[in-house]
mmCIF file of the N, C-alpha and C atoms, coordinates in Angstrom:
data_MODEL
# 
_entry.id   MODEL 
# 
loop_
_atom_site.group_PDB 
_atom_site.id 
_atom_site.type_symbol 
_atom_site.label_atom_id 
_atom_site.label_alt_id 
_atom_site.label_comp_id 
_atom_site.label_asym_id 
_atom_site.label_entity_id 
_atom_site.label_seq_id 
_atom_site.pdbx_PDB_ins_code 
_atom_site.Cartn_x 
_atom_site.Cartn_y 
_atom_site.Cartn_z 
_atom_site.occupancy 
_atom_site.B_iso_or_equiv 
_atom_site.pdbx_formal_charge 
_atom_site.auth_seq_id 
_atom_site.auth_comp_id 
_atom_site.auth_asym_id 
_atom_site.auth_atom_id 
_atom_site.pdbx_PDB_model_num 
ATOM 1   N N  . MET A 1 1  ? 9.955  33.033  11.904 1.00 0.00 ? 1  MET A N  1 
ATOM 2   C CA . MET A 1 1  ? 9.131  31.905  11.422 1.00 0.00 ? 1  MET A CA 1 
ATOM 3   C C  . MET A 1 1  ? 7.939  32.451  10.631 1.00 0.00 ? 1  MET A C  1 
ATOM 4   N N  . HIS A 1 2  ? 7.734  31.891  9.449  1.00 0.00 ? 2  HIS A N  1 
ATOM 5   C CA . HIS A 1 2  ? 6.577  32.314  8.659  1.00 0.00 ? 2  HIS A CA 1 
ATOM 6   C C  . HIS A 1 2  ? 5.362  31.477  9.059  1.00 0.00 ? 2  HIS A C  1 
ATOM 7   N N  . PRO A 1 3  ? 4.171  32.060  8.995  1.00 0.00 ? 3  PRO A N  1 
ATOM 8   C CA . PRO A 1 3  ? 2.976  31.303  9.409  1.00 0.00 ? 3  PRO A CA 1 
ATOM 9   C C  . PRO A 1 3  ? 2.812  30.042  8.584  1.00 0.00 ? 3  PRO A C  1 
ATOM 10  N N  . LYS A 1 4  ? 2.526  28.984  9.260  1.00 0.00 ? 4  LYS A N  1 
ATOM 11  C CA . LYS A 1 4  ? 2.395  27.679  8.589  1.00 0.00 ? 4  LYS A CA 1 
ATOM 12  C C  . LYS A 1 4  ? 0.930  27.304  8.431  1.00 0.00 ? 4  LYS A C  1 
ATOM 13  N N  . VAL A 1 5  ? 0.648  26.504  7.427  1.00 0.00 ? 5  VAL A N  1 
ATOM 14  C CA . VAL A 1 5  ? -0.711 25.993  7.244  1.00 0.00 ? 5  VAL A CA 1 
ATOM 15  C C  . VAL A 1 5  ? -0.987 25.004  8.373  1.00 0.00 ? 5  VAL A C  1 
ATOM 16  N N  . PRO A 1 6  ? -2.180 25.020  8.943  1.00 0.00 ? 6  PRO A N  1 
ATOM 17  C CA . PRO A 1 6  ? -2.480 24.042  10.002 1.00 0.00 ? 6  PRO A CA 1 
ATOM 18  C C  . PRO A 1 6  ? -2.177 22.628  9.532  1.00 0.00 ? 6  PRO A C  1 
ATOM 19  N N  . PRO A 1 7  ? -1.535 21.816  10.362 1.00 0.00 ? 7  PRO A N  1 
ATOM 20  C CA . PRO A 1 7  ? -1.116 20.473  9.927  1.00 0.00 ? 7  PRO A CA 1 
ATOM 21  C C  . PRO A 1 7  ? -2.269 19.639  9.396  1.00 0.00 ? 7  PRO A C  1 
ATOM 22  N N  . GLU A 1 8  ? -3.447 19.736  10.029 1.00 0.00 ? 8  GLU A N  1 
ATOM 23  C CA . GLU A 1 8  ? -4.557 18.907  9.560  1.00 0.00 ? 8  GLU A CA 1 
ATOM 24  C C  . GLU A 1 8  ? -4.951 19.272  8.132  1.00 0.00 ? 8  GLU A C  1 
ATOM 25  N N  . ARG A 1 9  ? -4.905 20.586  7.797  1.00 0.00 ? 9  ARG A N  1 
ATOM 26  C CA . ARG A 1 9  ? -5.266 20.993  6.441  1.00 0.00 ? 9  ARG A CA 1 
ATOM 27  C C  . ARG A 1 9  ? -4.138 20.624  5.471  1.00 0.00 ? 9  ARG A C  1 
ATOM 28  N N  . GLU A 1 10 ? -2.909 20.699  5.948  1.00 0.00 ? 10 GLU A N  1 
ATOM 29  C CA . GLU A 1 10 ? -1.764 20.426  5.080  1.00 0.00 ? 10 GLU A CA 1 
ATOM 30  C C  . GLU A 1 10 ? -1.657 18.925  4.797  1.00 0.00 ? 10 GLU A C  1 
ATOM 31  N N  . ASN A 1 11 ? -1.939 18.116  5.803  1.00 0.00 ? 11 ASN A N  1 
ATOM 32  C CA . ASN A 1 11 ? -1.727 16.673  5.680  1.00 0.00 ? 11 ASN A CA 1 
ATOM 33  C C  . ASN A 1 11 ? -2.867 15.953  4.981  1.00 0.00 ? 11 ASN A C  1 
ATOM 34  N N  . MET A 1 12 ? -4.044 16.576  4.929  1.00 0.00 ? 12 MET A N  1 
ATOM 35  C CA . MET A 1 12 ? -5.193 15.835  4.418  1.00 0.00 ? 12 MET A CA 1 
ATOM 36  C C  . MET A 1 12 ? -4.995 15.320  2.997  1.00 0.00 ? 12 MET A C  1 
ATOM 37  N N  . PRO A 1 13 ? -4.685 16.171  2.007  1.00 0.00 ? 13 PRO A N  1 
ATOM 38  C CA . PRO A 1 13 ? -4.520 15.625  0.650  1.00 0.00 ? 13 PRO A CA 1 
ATOM 39  C C  . PRO A 1 13 ? -3.378 14.617  0.602  1.00 0.00 ? 13 PRO A C  1 
ATOM 40  N N  . HIS A 1 14 ? -2.318 14.919  1.339  1.00 0.00 ? 14 HIS A N  1 
ATOM 41  C CA . HIS A 1 14 ? -1.145 14.038  1.326  1.00 0.00 ? 14 HIS A CA 1 
ATOM 42  C C  . HIS A 1 14 ? -1.501 12.667  1.893  1.00 0.00 ? 14 HIS A C  1 
ATOM 43  N N  . SER A 1 15 ? -2.166 12.670  3.048  1.00 0.00 ? 15 SER A N  1 
ATOM 44  C CA . SER A 1 15 ? -2.485 11.388  3.681  1.00 0.00 ? 15 SER A CA 1 
ATOM 45  C C  . SER A 1 15 ? -3.500 10.623  2.847  1.00 0.00 ? 15 SER A C  1 
ATOM 46  N N  . HIS A 1 16 ? -4.387 11.351  2.149  1.00 0.00 ? 16 HIS A N  1 
ATOM 47  C CA . HIS A 1 16 ? -5.359 10.653  1.291  1.00 0.00 ? 16 HIS A CA 1 
ATOM 48  C C  . HIS A 1 16 ? -4.625 9.965   0.144  1.00 0.00 ? 16 HIS A C  1 
ATOM 49  N N  . ALA A 1 17 ? -3.687 10.682  -0.482 1.00 0.00 ? 17 ALA A N  1 
ATOM 50  C CA . ALA A 1 17 ? -2.899 10.091  -1.568 1.00 0.00 ? 17 ALA A CA 1 
ATOM 51  C C  . ALA A 1 17 ? -2.066 8.937   -1.026 1.00 0.00 ? 17 ALA A C  1 
ATOM 52  N N  . CYS A 1 18 ? -1.517 9.142   0.158  1.00 0.00 ? 18 CYS A N  1 
ATOM 53  C CA . CYS A 1 18 ? -0.704 8.105   0.803  1.00 0.00 ? 18 CYS A CA 1 
ATOM 54  C C  . CYS A 1 18 ? -1.552 6.865   1.064  1.00 0.00 ? 18 CYS A C  1 
ATOM 55  N N  . LEU A 1 19 ? -2.770 7.107   1.554  1.00 0.00 ? 19 LEU A N  1 
ATOM 56  C CA . LEU A 1 19 ? -3.657 6.006   1.912  1.00 0.00 ? 19 LEU A CA 1 
ATOM 57  C C  . LEU A 1 19 ? -4.030 5.196   0.684  1.00 0.00 ? 19 LEU A C  1 
ATOM 58  N N  . SER A 1 20 ? -4.385 5.882   -0.413 1.00 0.00 ? 20 SER A N  1 
ATOM 59  C CA . SER A 1 20 ? -4.780 5.149   -1.621 1.00 0.00 ? 20 SER A CA 1 
ATOM 60  C C  . SER A 1 20 ? -3.579 4.404   -2.198 1.00 0.00 ? 20 SER A C  1 
ATOM 61  N N  . ALA A 1 21 ? -2.400 5.020   -2.151 1.00 0.00 ? 21 ALA A N  1 
ATOM 62  C CA . ALA A 1 21 ? -1.193 4.347   -2.632 1.00 0.00 ? 21 ALA A CA 1 
ATOM 63  C C  . ALA A 1 21 ? -0.915 3.117   -1.778 1.00 0.00 ? 21 ALA A C  1 
ATOM 64  N N  . LEU A 1 22 ? -1.110 3.268   -0.477 1.00 0.00 ? 22 LEU A N  1 
ATOM 65  C CA . LEU A 1 22 ? -0.889 2.156   0.448  1.00 0.00 ? 22 LEU A CA 1 
ATOM 66  C C  . LEU A 1 22 ? -1.873 1.028   0.168  1.00 0.00 ? 22 LEU A C  1 
ATOM 67  N N  . THR A 1 23 ? -3.134 1.397   -0.058 1.00 0.00 ? 23 THR A N  1 
ATOM 68  C CA . THR A 1 23 ? -4.168 0.390   -0.338 1.00 0.00 ? 23 THR A CA 1 
ATOM 69  C C  . THR A 1 23 ? -3.826 -0.368  -1.609 1.00 0.00 ? 23 THR A C  1 
ATOM 70  N N  . ILE A 1 24 ? -3.429 0.371   -2.652 1.00 0.00 ? 24 ILE A N  1 
ATOM 71  C CA . ILE A 1 24 ? -3.061 -0.268  -3.922 1.00 0.00 ? 24 ILE A CA 1 
ATOM 72  C C  . ILE A 1 24 ? -1.845 -1.164  -3.695 1.00 0.00 ? 24 ILE A C  1 
ATOM 73  N N  . GLY A 1 25 ? -0.877 -0.665  -2.942 1.00 0.00 ? 25 GLY A N  1 
ATOM 74  C CA . GLY A 1 25 ? 0.322  -1.441  -2.661 1.00 0.00 ? 25 GLY A CA 1 
ATOM 75  C C  . GLY A 1 25 ? 0.002  -2.726  -1.923 1.00 0.00 ? 25 GLY A C  1 
ATOM 76  N N  . ILE A 1 26 ? -0.908 -2.646  -0.959 1.00 0.00 ? 26 ILE A N  1 
ATOM 77  C CA . ILE A 1 26 ? -1.297 -3.847  -0.201 1.00 0.00 ? 26 ILE A CA 1 
ATOM 78  C C  . ILE A 1 26 ? -1.981 -4.840  -1.126 1.00 0.00 ? 26 ILE A C  1 
ATOM 79  N N  . LYS A 1 27 ? -2.871 -4.338  -2.009 1.00 0.00 ? 27 LYS A N  1 
ATOM 80  C CA . LYS A 1 27 ? -3.574 -5.233  -2.935 1.00 0.00 ? 27 LYS A CA 1 
ATOM 81  C C  . LYS A 1 27 ? -2.583 -5.923  -3.859 1.00 0.00 ? 27 LYS A C  1 
ATOM 82  N N  . VAL A 1 28 ? -1.648 -5.160  -4.417 1.00 0.00 ? 28 VAL A N  1 
ATOM 83  C CA . VAL A 1 28 ? -0.649 -5.733  -5.324 1.00 0.00 ? 28 VAL A CA 1 
ATOM 84  C C  . VAL A 1 28 ? 0.189  -6.753  -4.572 1.00 0.00 ? 28 VAL A C  1 
ATOM 85  N N  . HIS A 1 29 ? 0.601  -6.406  -3.349 1.00 0.00 ? 29 HIS A N  1 
ATOM 86  C CA . HIS A 1 29 ? 1.424  -7.308  -2.546 1.00 0.00 ? 29 HIS A CA 1 
ATOM 87  C C  . HIS A 1 29 ? 0.657  -8.589  -2.244 1.00 0.00 ? 29 HIS A C  1 
ATOM 88  N N  . ALA A 1 30 ? -0.618 -8.457  -1.897 1.00 0.00 ? 30 ALA A N  1 
ATOM 89  C CA . ALA A 1 30 ? -1.441 -9.634  -1.592 1.00 0.00 ? 30 ALA A CA 1 
ATOM 90  C C  . ALA A 1 30 ? -1.547 -10.531 -2.820 1.00 0.00 ? 30 ALA A C  1 
ATOM 91  N N  . ASP A 1 31 ? -1.713 -9.917  -3.995 1.00 0.00 ? 31 ASP A N  1 
ATOM 92  C CA . ASP A 1 31 ? -1.788 -10.700 -5.234 1.00 0.00 ? 31 ASP A CA 1 
ATOM 93  C C  . ASP A 1 31 ? -0.476 -11.448 -5.463 1.00 0.00 ? 31 ASP A C  1 
ATOM 94  N N  . GLN A 1 32 ? 0.645  -10.777 -5.217 1.00 0.00 ? 32 GLN A N  1 
ATOM 95  C CA . GLN A 1 32 ? 1.952  -11.410 -5.401 1.00 0.00 ? 32 GLN A CA 1 
ATOM 96  C C  . GLN A 1 32 ? 2.118  -12.574 -4.431 1.00 0.00 ? 32 GLN A C  1 
ATOM 97  N N  . VAL A 1 33 ? 1.712  -12.364 -3.185 1.00 0.00 ? 33 VAL A N  1 
ATOM 98  C CA . VAL A 1 33 ? 1.831  -13.417 -2.174 1.00 0.00 ? 33 VAL A CA 1 
ATOM 99  C C  . VAL A 1 33 ? 0.968  -14.610 -2.566 1.00 0.00 ? 33 VAL A C  1 
ATOM 100 N N  . THR A 1 34 ? -0.247 -14.340 -3.040 1.00 0.00 ? 34 THR A N  1 
ATOM 101 C CA . THR A 1 34 ? -1.147 -15.421 -3.465 1.00 0.00 ? 34 THR A CA 1 
ATOM 102 C C  . THR A 1 34 ? -0.523 -16.192 -4.621 1.00 0.00 ? 34 THR A C  1 
ATOM 103 N N  . ALA A 1 35 ? 0.021  -15.475 -5.589 1.00 0.00 ? 35 ALA A N  1 
ATOM 104 C CA . ALA A 1 35 ? 0.646  -16.124 -6.741 1.00 0.00 ? 35 ALA A CA 1 
ATOM 105 C C  . ALA A 1 35 ? 1.838  -16.963 -6.285 1.00 0.00 ? 35 ALA A C  1 
ATOM 106 N N  . GLN A 1 36 ? 2.639  -16.422 -5.373 1.00 0.00 ? 36 GLN A N  1 
ATOM 107 C CA . GLN A 1 36 ? 3.797  -17.156 -4.857 1.00 0.00 ? 36 GLN A CA 1 
ATOM 108 C C  . GLN A 1 36 ? 3.351  -18.412 -4.121 1.00 0.00 ? 36 GLN A C  1 
ATOM 109 N N  . ALA A 1 37 ? 2.310  -18.284 -3.305 1.00 0.00 ? 37 ALA A N  1 
ATOM 110 C CA . ALA A 1 37 ? 1.812  -19.431 -2.540 1.00 0.00 ? 37 ALA A CA 1 
ATOM 111 C C  . ALA A 1 37 ? 1.350  -20.531 -3.487 1.00 0.00 ? 37 ALA A C  1 
ATOM 112 N N  . LYS A 1 38 ? 0.674  -20.152 -4.568 1.00 0.00 ? 38 LYS A N  1 
ATOM 113 C CA . LYS A 1 38 ? 0.219  -21.141 -5.545 1.00 0.00 ? 38 LYS A CA 1 
ATOM 114 C C  . LYS A 1 38 ? 1.419  -21.818 -6.198 1.00 0.00 ? 38 LYS A C  1 
ATOM 115 N N  . LEU A 1 39 ? 2.436  -21.023 -6.535 1.00 0.00 ? 39 LEU A N  1 
ATOM 116 C CA . LEU A 1 39 ? 3.645  -21.573 -7.149 1.00 0.00 ? 39 LEU A CA 1 
ATOM 117 C C  . LEU A 1 39 ? 4.310  -22.563 -6.201 1.00 0.00 ? 39 LEU A C  1 
ATOM 118 N N  . VAL A 1 40 ? 4.449  -22.166 -4.946 1.00 0.00 ? 40 VAL A N  1 
ATOM 119 C CA . VAL A 1 40 ? 5.107  -23.020 -3.952 1.00 0.00 ? 40 VAL A CA 1 
ATOM 120 C C  . VAL A 1 40 ? 4.328  -24.316 -3.788 1.00 0.00 ? 40 VAL A C  1 
ATOM 121 N N  . ARG A 1 41 ? 3.010  -24.214 -3.685 1.00 0.00 ? 41 ARG A N  1 
ATOM 122 C CA . ARG A 1 41 ? 2.182  -25.409 -3.533 1.00 0.00 ? 41 ARG A CA 1 
ATOM 123 C C  . ARG A 1 41 ? 2.347  -26.321 -4.742 1.00 0.00 ? 41 ARG A C  1 
ATOM 124 N N  . HIS A 1 42 ? 2.424  -25.722 -5.912 1.00 0.00 ? 42 HIS A N  1 
ATOM 125 C CA . HIS A 1 42 ? 2.579  -26.495 -7.148 1.00 0.00 ? 42 HIS A CA 1 
ATOM 126 C C  . HIS A 1 42 ? 3.936  -27.208 -7.152 1.00 0.00 ? 42 HIS A C  1 
ATOM 127 N N  . GLN A 1 43 ? 4.974  -26.496 -6.693 1.00 0.00 ? 43 GLN A N  1 
ATOM 128 C CA . GLN A 1 43 ? 6.319  -27.079 -6.668 1.00 0.00 ? 43 GLN A CA 1 
ATOM 129 C C  . GLN A 1 43 ? 6.394  -28.217 -5.660 1.00 0.00 ? 43 GLN A C  1 
ATOM 130 N N  . ILE A 1 44 ? 5.720  -28.058 -4.525 1.00 0.00 ? 44 ILE A N  1 
ATOM 131 C CA . ILE A 1 44 ? 5.745  -29.105 -3.493 1.00 0.00 ? 44 ILE A CA 1 
ATOM 132 C C  . ILE A 1 44 ? 5.059  -30.365 -4.023 1.00 0.00 ? 44 ILE A C  1 
ATOM 133 N N  . ARG A 1 45 ? 3.982  -30.181 -4.776 1.00 0.00 ? 45 ARG A N  1 
ATOM 134 C CA . ARG A 1 45 ? 3.211  -31.314 -5.281 1.00 0.00 ? 45 ARG A CA 1 
ATOM 135 C C  . ARG A 1 45 ? 4.043  -32.161 -6.248 1.00 0.00 ? 45 ARG A C  1 
ATOM 136 N N  . ILE A 1 46 ? 4.907  -31.500 -7.017 1.00 0.00 ? 46 ILE A N  1 
ATOM 137 C CA . ILE A 1 46 ? 5.700  -32.230 -8.021 1.00 0.00 ? 46 ILE A CA 1 
ATOM 138 C C  . ILE A 1 46 ? 6.700  -33.150 -7.319 1.00 0.00 ? 46 ILE A C  1 
# 
């Protein structure tokens, strides 16, 4: 076995990138859900 980088040091940049991607994904998803909800409400009104 070759010496490995400590997991906390190895995961930090990855988890930070993961976290920001997740945050962006949640924001985009929330926007889509809001847009869908508005569409549905509009369709129900008609």
